[in-house]
BAGUVEX-957261 format. One record per atom (N, C-alpha, C): z, y, x; residue number from 1; atom name; residue in three letters. Coordinates in nm, 4 decimals. Layout:
// BAGUVEX-957261
         up      north       east   resi   name   resn
          Z          Y          X    NUM     CA    ALA
...
// end
This chain:
// BAGUVEX-957261
         up      north       east   resi   name   resn
     2.6205     0.1348    -0.7644      1      N    UNK
     2.5670     0.2426    -0.7060      1     CA    UNK
     2.5468     0.3691    -0.8051      1      C    UNK
     2.5791     0.5044    -0.7412      2      N    UNK
     2.6016     0.5702    -0.8299      2     CA    UNK
     2.4864     0.6192    -0.7935      2      C    UNK
     2.4593     0.7576    -0.9947      3      N    UNK
     2.3605     0.7997    -1.0016      3     CA    UNK
     2.2847     0.8607    -0.8576      3      C    UNK
     2.3911     0.9733    -0.8438      4      N    UNK
     2.3450     0.9945    -0.6684      4     CA    UNK
     2.2218     0.8846    -0.6061      4      C    UNK
     2.3066     0.7786    -0.6067      5      N    UNK
     2.2231     0.6801    -0.4880      5     CA    UNK
     2.0856     0.6624    -0.5073      5      C    UNK
     2.0880     0.6339    -0.6755      6      N    UNK
     1.9870     0.6185    -0.7204      6     CA    UNK
     1.8701     0.7004    -0.6960      6      C    UNK
     1.8584     0.8504    -0.7222      7      N    UNK
     1.7649     0.9339    -0.7207      7     CA    UNK
     1.7253     0.8986    -0.5771      7      C    UNK
     1.5617     1.0138    -0.6389      8      N    UNK
     1.4573     0.9817    -0.4713      8     CA    UNK
     1.5372     1.0926    -0.3940      8      C    UNK
     1.4649     1.1130    -0.2370      9      N    UNK
     1.5645     1.2650    -0.2564      9     CA    UNK
     1.3637     1.2790    -0.1765      9      C    UNK
     1.2959     1.3636    -0.2085     10      N    UNK
     1.1605     1.4301    -0.1515     10     CA    UNK
     1.1994     1.5747    -0.0880     10      C    UNK
     1.0645     1.5319     0.0454     11      N    UNK
     1.1155     1.6652     0.1531     11     CA    UNK
     0.9436     1.6979     0.1718     11      C    UNK
     0.9147     1.8418     0.2090     12      N    UNK
     0.7277     1.8552     0.2449     12     CA    UNK
     0.7920     1.9314     0.3747     12      C    UNK
     0.7130     1.8791     0.4541     13      N    UNK
     0.6693     1.9745     0.5826     13     CA    UNK
     0.6436     2.0837     0.5482     13      C    UNK
     0.7367     2.1476     0.6650     14      N    UNK
     0.7249     2.3289     0.7251     14     CA    UNK
     0.6609     2.3380     0.8727     14      C    UNK
     0.5571     2.3536     0.9130     15      N    UNK
     0.4425     2.3417     1.0245     15     CA    UNK
     0.5375     2.4427     1.0497     15      C    UNK
     0.5366     2.5556     0.9727     16      N    UNK
     0.5795     2.6696     1.1374     16     CA    UNK
     0.7073     2.6350     1.1485     16      C    UNK
     0.8108     2.6038     1.0956     17      N    UNK
     0.9388     2.5070     1.0979     17     CA    UNK
     0.9303     2.3739     1.2186     17      C    UNK
     0.8770     2.2847     1.1848     18      N    UNK
     0.8337     2.1992     1.2535     18     CA    UNK
     0.9432     2.1559     1.2291     18      C    UNK
     0.9545     2.0910     1.0943     19      N    UNK
     1.0713     2.0608     1.0463     19     CA    UNK
     1.0429     2.0052     0.8693     19      C    UNK
     1.1559     1.9463     0.7906     20      N    UNK
     1.1249     1.8836     0.6695     20     CA    UNK
     1.1945     1.9759     0.5542     20      C    UNK
     1.1628     2.0717     0.4433     21      N    UNK
     1.2492     2.1006     0.3644     21     CA    UNK
     1.2390     2.0121     0.2225     21      C    UNK
     1.3921     2.0350     0.2308     22      N    UNK
     1.4138     1.8871     0.0581     22     CA    UNK
     1.3129     2.0040    -0.0565     22      C    UNK
     1.3076     1.9605    -0.1690     23      N    UNK
     1.2285     1.9729    -0.2499     23     CA    UNK
     1.3308     1.8811    -0.3817     23      C    UNK
     1.3466     1.9737    -0.4731     24      N    UNK
     1.4768     1.8843    -0.5920     24     CA    UNK
     1.3865     1.8155    -0.6311     24      C    UNK
     1.3969     1.7414    -0.7308     25      N    UNK
     1.3282     1.5780    -0.7777     25     CA    UNK
     1.5202     1.5646    -0.8763     25      C    UNK
     1.4221     1.5711    -1.0575     26      N    UNK
     1.5185     1.4996    -1.1592     26     CA    UNK
     1.4738     1.3777    -1.0879     26      C    UNK
     1.6089     1.2464    -1.1741     27      N    UNK
     1.6255     1.1244    -1.1436     27     CA    UNK
     1.4890     1.0701    -1.2676     27      C    UNK
     1.4149     1.0433    -1.2041     28      N    UNK
     1.2892     0.9510    -1.2117     28     CA    UNK
     1.1507     0.9712    -1.1815     28      C    UNK
     1.0316     0.9120    -1.2280     29      N    UNK
     0.8982     0.9051    -1.0891     29     CA    UNK
     0.8956     1.0634    -1.0600     29      C    UNK
     0.8672     1.0811    -0.9659     30      N    UNK
     0.8053     1.1980    -0.8967     30     CA    UNK
     0.7130     1.2888    -0.9876     30      C    UNK
     0.7703     1.3888    -1.0081     31      N    UNK
     0.6203     1.4795    -1.0822     31     CA    UNK
     0.5596     1.6114    -0.9759     31      C    UNK
     0.6599     1.5754    -0.8416     32      N    UNK
     0.5230     1.7109    -0.7663     32     CA    UNK
     0.3984     1.6870    -0.7253     32      C    UNK
     0.2789     1.7655    -0.7139     33      N    UNK
     0.1825     1.7121    -0.7252     33     CA    UNK
     0.1576     1.6970    -0.5552     33      C    UNK
     0.1717     1.5687    -0.4953     34      N    UNK
     0.1429     1.5615    -0.3677     34     CA    UNK
     0.0162     1.6326    -0.2947     34      C    UNK
     0.0320     1.7519    -0.2026     35      N    UNK
    -0.0904     1.8079    -0.1837     35     CA    UNK
    -0.1410     1.7027    -0.0369     35      C    UNK
    -0.2663     1.7253    -0.0415     36      N    UNK
    -0.3900     1.6327     0.0187     36     CA    UNK
    -0.3698     1.7161     0.1775     36      C    UNK
    -0.2971     1.8829     0.1970     37      N    UNK
    -0.3113     1.8769     0.3659     37     CA    UNK
    -0.1601     1.9065     0.3675     37      C    UNK
    -0.0731     1.7927     0.2910     38      N    UNK
     0.0568     1.8220     0.3286     38     CA    UNK
     0.1287     1.6778     0.3878     38      C    UNK
     0.2354     1.6297     0.4687     39      N    UNK
     0.3229     1.5595     0.4499     39     CA    UNK
     0.4321     1.5642     0.3520     39      C    UNK
     0.4427     1.4468     0.3027     40      N    UNK
     0.6137     1.4192     0.1933     40     CA    UNK
     0.6663     1.3353     0.2828     40      C    UNK
     0.7950     1.3278     0.2506     41      N    UNK
     0.8737     1.2262     0.3002     41     CA    UNK
     0.9719     1.1991     0.1390     41      C    UNK
     0.9385     1.0595     0.1284     42      N    UNK
     1.0423     1.0349     0.0328     42     CA    UNK
     1.1142     0.9451     0.0520     42      C    UNK
     1.2765     0.9289     0.0279     43      N    UNK
     1.3303     0.8753     0.0631     43     CA    UNK
     1.3967     0.8068    -0.1250     43      C    UNK
     1.3522     0.6185    -0.0961     44      N    UNK
     1.3659     0.5286    -0.2440     44     CA    UNK
     1.5146     0.4464    -0.2066     44      C    UNK
     1.6318     0.5494    -0.2606     45      N    UNK
     1.7549     0.4827    -0.1620     45     CA    UNK
     1.7639     0.3067    -0.2656     45      C    UNK
     1.7015     0.2808    -0.3674     46      N    UNK
     1.7220     0.1956    -0.4513     46     CA    UNK
     1.6346     0.0478    -0.3693     46      C    UNK
     1.4909     0.1158    -0.3065     47      N    UNK
     1.4368     0.0022    -0.2203     47     CA    UNK
     1.4347     0.0148    -0.0721     47      C    UNK
     1.5566     0.0791    -0.0651     48      N    UNK
     1.5868     0.1525     0.0974     48     CA    UNK
     1.4509     0.1314     0.1566     48      C    UNK
     1.3579     0.2304     0.1272     49      N    UNK
     1.2472     0.2649     0.1735     49     CA    UNK
     1.2174     0.4193     0.1803     49      C    UNK
     1.2228     0.5034     0.3389     50      N    UNK
     1.1715     0.5815     0.3574     50     CA    UNK
     1.0358     0.5755     0.3367     50      C    UNK
     0.9596     0.6472     0.2886     51      N    UNK
     0.7821     0.7044     0.3066     51     CA    UNK
     0.6963     0.8226     0.3283     51      C    UNK
     0.6364     0.7273     0.4438     52      N    UNK
     0.5556     0.8931     0.5107     52     CA    UNK
     0.4517     0.8960     0.4576     52      C    UNK
     0.3919     1.0161     0.3390     53      N    UNK
     0.2627     0.9977     0.2580     53     CA    UNK
     0.1876     1.0935     0.3696     53      C    UNK
     0.0792     1.0603     0.3696     54      N    UNK
     0.0208     1.1905     0.4525     54     CA    UNK
    -0.1309     1.1857     0.3673     54      C    UNK
    -0.1010     1.2946     0.2999     55      N    UNK
    -0.2332     1.4046     0.2647     55     CA    UNK
    -0.4023     1.3489     0.3051     55      C    UNK
    -0.4730     1.3168     0.2502     56      N    UNK
    -0.6066     1.3357     0.3808     56     CA    UNK
    -0.6658     1.3987     0.4655     56      C    UNK
    -0.5668     1.5655     0.4123     57      N    UNK
    -0.6474     1.6569     0.5060     57     CA    UNK
    -0.5568     1.6973     0.5565     57      C    UNK
    -0.4412     1.6639     0.6380     58      N    UNK
    -0.3303     1.6636     0.7222     58     CA    UNK
    -0.4322     1.6562     0.8501     58      C    UNK
    -0.3217     1.7881     0.9405     59      N    UNK
    -0.3914     1.7870     1.0447     59     CA    UNK
    -0.3364     1.6850     1.1488     59      C    UNK
    -0.3603     1.6891     1.3000     60      N    UNK
    -0.2717     1.5687     1.3797     60     CA    UNK
    -0.1261     1.6278     1.3700     60      C    UNK
    -0.1418     1.7617     1.3915     61      N    UNK
     0.0177     1.8676     1.4841     61     CA    UNK
     0.1209     1.8267     1.3521     61      C    UNK
     0.0789     1.8012     1.2558     62      N    UNK
     0.1680     1.8031     1.0674     62     CA    UNK
     0.2311     1.6229     1.1212     62      C    UNK
     0.0743     1.5265     1.1922     63      N    UNK
     0.1865     1.3837     1.1803     63     CA    UNK
     0.2822     1.3350     1.3006     63      C    UNK
     0.2723     1.4264     1.4461     64      N    UNK
     0.3003     1.4272     1.5054     64     CA    UNK
     0.4764     1.4912     1.4445     64      C    UNK
     0.4868     1.6001     1.4582     65      N    UNK
     0.6199     1.6346     1.3507     65     CA    UNK
     0.7096     1.5606     1.2546     65      C    UNK
     0.6015     1.5345     1.1687     66      N    UNK
     0.6874     1.4625     1.0779     66     CA    UNK
     0.6996     1.2843     1.2038     66      C    UNK
     0.5896     1.2339     1.3207     67      N    UNK
     0.6703     1.1346     1.3558     67     CA    UNK
     0.8195     1.1546     1.4578     67      C    UNK
     0.8213     1.2900     1.4545     68      N    UNK
     0.9356     1.2889     1.5262     68     CA    UNK
     1.0832     1.2889     1.4643     68      C    UNK
     1.0264     1.3909     1.3249     69      N    UNK
     1.1540     1.4117     1.2340     69     CA    UNK
     1.2332     1.2795     1.1268     69      C    UNK
     1.0679     1.2171     1.0970     70      N    UNK
     1.1389     1.1011     1.0379     70     CA    UNK
     1.2466     1.0534     1.0198     70      C    UNK
     1.2795     0.9681     1.1878     71      N    UNK
     1.4072     0.9271     1.1756     71     CA    UNK
     1.5251     0.9863     1.1634     71      C    UNK
     1.5389     1.0537     1.1943     72      N    UNK
     1.6906     1.2039     1.1390     72     CA    UNK
     1.6377     1.1694     1.0053     72      C    UNK
     1.6072     1.2064     0.9014     73      N    UNK
     1.5944     1.2029     0.7993     73     CA    UNK
     1.6541     1.0902     0.7661     73      C    UNK
     1.6347     0.9678     0.7962     74      N    UNK
     1.6146     0.8470     0.7326     74     CA    UNK
     1.7586     0.7829     0.7699     74      C    UNK
     1.7662     0.8321     0.8965     75      N    UNK
     1.9454     0.8190     0.8855     75     CA    UNK
     2.0386     0.8953     0.7912     75      C    UNK
     1.9791     1.0003     0.7454     76      N    UNK
     2.1285     1.0284     0.6679     76     CA    UNK
     2.1278     0.9890     0.6020     76      C    UNK
     2.0297     0.8420     0.5570     77      N    UNK
     2.0991     0.7844     0.3934     77     CA    UNK
     2.1092     0.6463     0.4883     77      C    UNK
     2.0423     0.6064     0.5288     78      N    UNK
     2.1117     0.4939     0.6141     78     CA    UNK
     1.9941     0.4293     0.7445     78      C    UNK
     2.0557     0.3509     0.8517     79      N    UNK
     1.9985     0.3323     0.9401     79     CA    UNK
     1.9413     0.1672     0.8955     79      C    UNK
     1.8828     0.1253     0.7584     80      N    UNK
     1.8423     0.0197     0.7733     80     CA    UNK
     1.7806     0.0031     0.6870     80      C    UNK
     1.7042     0.1835     0.6385     81      N    UNK
     1.5926     0.1943     0.5854     81     CA    UNK
     1.4901     0.1841     0.6367     81      C    UNK
     1.3780     0.1182     0.5533     82      N    UNK
     1.2383     0.0633     0.6291     82     CA    UNK
     1.1740     0.2256     0.6146     82      C    UNK
     1.1001     0.2257     0.7437     83      N    UNK
     1.0176     0.3465     0.7333     83     CA    UNK
     0.8704     0.3050     0.7047     83      C    UNK
     0.7942     0.3390     0.6169     84      N    UNK
     0.6406     0.3411     0.5570     84     CA    UNK
     0.5746     0.4233     0.5393     84      C    UNK
     0.4825     0.3974     0.6061     85      N    UNK
     0.3122     0.5836     0.6336     85     CA    UNK
     0.2464     0.5129     0.5034     85      C    UNK
     0.2302     0.6168     0.4937     86      N    UNK
     0.0822     0.5986     0.2781     86     CA    UNK
    -0.0326     0.7195     0.3082     86      C    UNK
    -0.1454     0.6408     0.3686     87      N    UNK
    -0.2544     0.7278     0.3238     87     CA    UNK
    -0.2577     0.7923     0.2403     87      C    UNK
    -0.3338     0.8601     0.1448     88      N    UNK
    -0.3754     0.9041     0.0488     88     CA    UNK
    -0.5263     0.8517     0.0444     88      C    UNK
    -0.5322     0.7706    -0.0771     89      N    UNK
    -0.6358     0.6741    -0.1249     89     CA    UNK
    -0.6009     0.5827    -0.1361     89      C    UNK
    -0.5000     0.5346     0.0058     90      N    UNK
    -0.4462     0.3656    -0.0068     90     CA    UNK
    -0.3050     0.3954    -0.0479     90      C    UNK
    -0.2685     0.3900    -0.1159     91      N    UNK
    -0.1004     0.4246    -0.2114     91     CA    UNK
    -0.0519     0.2718    -0.2392     91      C    UNK
     0.0270     0.2301    -0.2166     92      N    UNK
     0.0858     0.0963    -0.2867     92     CA    UNK
     0.1097     0.0928    -0.4452     92      C    UNK
     0.0928     0.0283    -0.5234     93      N    UNK
     0.1815     0.0088    -0.6318     93     CA    UNK
     0.3084     0.0778    -0.6484     93      C    UNK
     0.4205     0.0194    -0.5256     94      N    UNK
     0.5654     0.0708    -0.5593     94     CA    UNK
     0.5452     0.2201    -0.5335     94      C    UNK
     0.4759     0.2637    -0.4385     95      N    UNK
     0.4508     0.3929    -0.4128     95     CA    UNK
     0.4040     0.5044    -0.5386     95      C    UNK
     0.2900     0.4120    -0.5659     96      N    UNK
     0.2597     0.5313    -0.7157     96     CA    UNK
     0.3889     0.4829    -0.8265     96      C    UNK
     0.3982     0.4014    -0.8365     97      N    UNK
     0.5482     0.4095    -0.9623     97     CA    UNK
     0.6445     0.5407    -0.9165     97      C    UNK
     0.6972     0.5446    -0.7816     98      N    UNK
     0.7724     0.6331    -0.7856     98     CA    UNK
     0.7316     0.7954    -0.7654     98      C    UNK
     0.5663     0.7615    -0.7529     99      N    UNK
     0.5670     0.9264    -0.7818     99     CA    UNK
     0.4904     0.9631    -0.9105     99      C    UNK
     0.4315     0.8271    -0.9535    100      N    UNK
     0.4278     0.8797    -1.1695    100     CA    UNK
     0.2755     0.8664    -1.1011    100      C    UNK
     0.1938     0.8073    -0.9981    101      N    UNK
     0.0563     0.8160    -0.9717    101     CA    UNK
    -0.0446     0.7054    -1.1199    101      C    UNK
// end
């Protein structure tokens, strides 16, 4: 696996355009603070997981947009990637490692 395949990919919801925008991430844990009123998608190519992080103050419209768009993002990296939703306050340990919590 080359270095680009090992890097995490981070996207944040853009409610106005009903899509996600990519945020550049350095190699290693993601250091971007995860906003409680936003949704983030984190692609983990090492474990083949696409995480959908829902902040605790996210509205239903954002959740709906995320549910529609995440399969498209996943398919760009691999159709065999598992999609896992994570709610703020209930983050699994593997997710916490990725985001540096």
